[in-house]
Every structure is written in C-alpha cells, then in structure tokens.
C-alpha positions in Angstrom: -6.3 -2.1 -42.1 -7.9 -0.8 -38.9 -9.1 -3.2 -36.3 -12.5 -2.8 -34.9 -12.5 -1.6 -31.3 -14.2 -4.3 -29.2 -16.4 -3.3 -26.2 -15.1 -4.2 -22.8 -17.5 -6.7 -21.1 -16.0 -6.2 -17.6 -18.3 -4.5 -15.1 -17.7 -0.8 -15.1 -15.8 0.5 -12.1 -17.4 3.1 -9.9 -16.3 6.7 -10.6 -13.8 6.7 -7.7 -12.1 3.5 -8.6 -12.3 1.2 -5.5 -9.6 -1.1 -7.0 -7.3 1.8 -7.4 -8.0 2.9 -3.9 -7.2 -0.5 -2.4 -4.1 -1.0 -4.6 -2.8 2.5 -3.7 -3.0 1.4 0.0 -1.4 -2.0 -0.5 1.1 -0.7 -3.1 3.1 1.2 -0.5 6.5 -0.1 0.4 6.2 -2.6 3.4 2.5 -1.9 3.7 1.4 -5.5 2.8 4.0 -6.9 5.2 2.6 -4.8 8.1 -0.9 -6.0 7.4 0.3 -9.6 7.0 2.2 -9.7 10.3 -0.7 -8.0 12.2 -3.1 -10.5 10.8 -2.0 -13.0 13.5 -2.7 -10.5 16.3 -1.5 -7.3 17.9 2.2 -6.6 17.8 4.5 -4.0 19.4 6.7 -1.8 17.2 9.9 -3.7 18.1 8.2 -7.0 17.3 7.1 -5.8 13.9 10.6 -4.4 13.3 12.0 -7.9 14.1 9.5 -9.5 11.7 10.6 -7.2 8.9 14.3 -7.0 9.4 15.3 -5.0 6.4 12.8 -2.2 7.1 14.1 1.0 8.8 12.4 2.3 11.9 11.5 5.5 10.1 9.7 3.7 7.2 7.9 1.3 9.5 6.8 4.2 11.7 5.5 6.1 8.6 3.6 3.0 7.3 2.0 2.4 10.7 1.0 6.1 10.9 -0.4 6.0 7.4 -2.4 2.8 8.0 -3.7 4.3 11.3 -4.8 7.4 9.4 -6.7 5.3 6.9 -8.5 3.2 9.5 -6.6 0.0 8.8 -4.6 -0.2 12.0 -5.3 0.8 15.6 -2.6 2.1 18.0 -3.1 1.3 21.6 -0.8 2.8 24.3 -0.4 0.2 27.1 -0.3 1.6 30.6 3.1 0.1 31.5 6.3 1.6 32.7 7.9 2.4 30.3 4.8 2.8 28.1 4.5 0.5 25.2 2.4 0.7 22.1 0.5 -2.2 20.4 -0.7 -2.1 16.8 -3.6 -4.2 15.6 -5.8 -4.5 12.5 -9.2 -2.9 12.5 -12.2 -4.7 10.9 -11.3 -2.9 7.7 -7.7 -4.0 7.9 -8.8 -7.6 8.6 -10.8 -7.5 5.3 -7.5 -7.1 3.4 -6.0 -10.4 4.7 -7.9 -12.7 2.3 -6.8 -10.5 -0.6 -3.2 -10.7 0.6 -3.5 -14.5 1.0 -4.8 -14.8 -2.6 -1.9 -12.6 -3.9 0.5 -14.9 -2.0 -1.0 -18.0 -3.5 -0.8 -16.6 -7.0 2.8 -15.5 -6.4 3.8 -18.9 -5.2 2.3 -20.5 -8.4 4.2 -17.9 -10.6 7.5 -18.6 -8.8 6.9 -22.4 -9.3 6.3 -21.8 -13.1 9.4 -19.7 -13.4 11.5 -22.4 -11.6 10.1 -25.1 -13.9 11.0 -23.0 -17.0 14.6 -22.4 -15.8 
C-alpha cells in the first residue's frame, strides 16, 4: 500500500534559503559563543579567549576574521601602545542575539526533560 504524499503547508523558503544561510553562519565551531560574549559589549581578543577557555587562539582568530568578513563583527584597532584590538557586534550581529537566546532557552528545557527522564 502506497501512502499519499501530503502537501507541505509551511511557507516556501526563498530560492537562496535564508535559514540555511543563517545556520551556516551559526553552525561554525565557536561562532555562537563569539556572538554570545560580544552581545554584552566590545571585547579584546584576550578577553574573548578567557571567556572561551577551551578554544585555541588560532580557531578564535579564524572565527573573528570570518565573522568580520560576513559583516557580523567589527574590528577596531585602539591607538594605544602597544596597540590593542576590540571586537564588537554590528547591527546585523546584534540581530542574531535574540535567536541565540531562544536556542539557549529551548536547550535548557531539553536538558531539564532529559534530567527528569534519567
């Protein structure tokens, strides 16, 4: 017996899937963490590294460069001696914060359910 294929009632995604684009950005290793810690304000590289202890300097540097290239993070060289660099979220980057907060909220509920089931 062959089941009848039901039509999907979800709104059709645009040809260049916006959900996929956003998830590709946030799906990178440590990328959500960078956005999360920058959501409270500008941070220097060393401060971000301390926030995310297990991340290597190489990976953190790569994530920051990638986010800067995509317009999510700004890099500002401070005129100090020695020079220091501050990273901050752009307007586009700040728009990701509510999505991350929603993901954190759902994640907490999922963890609570798993703990109850154990």
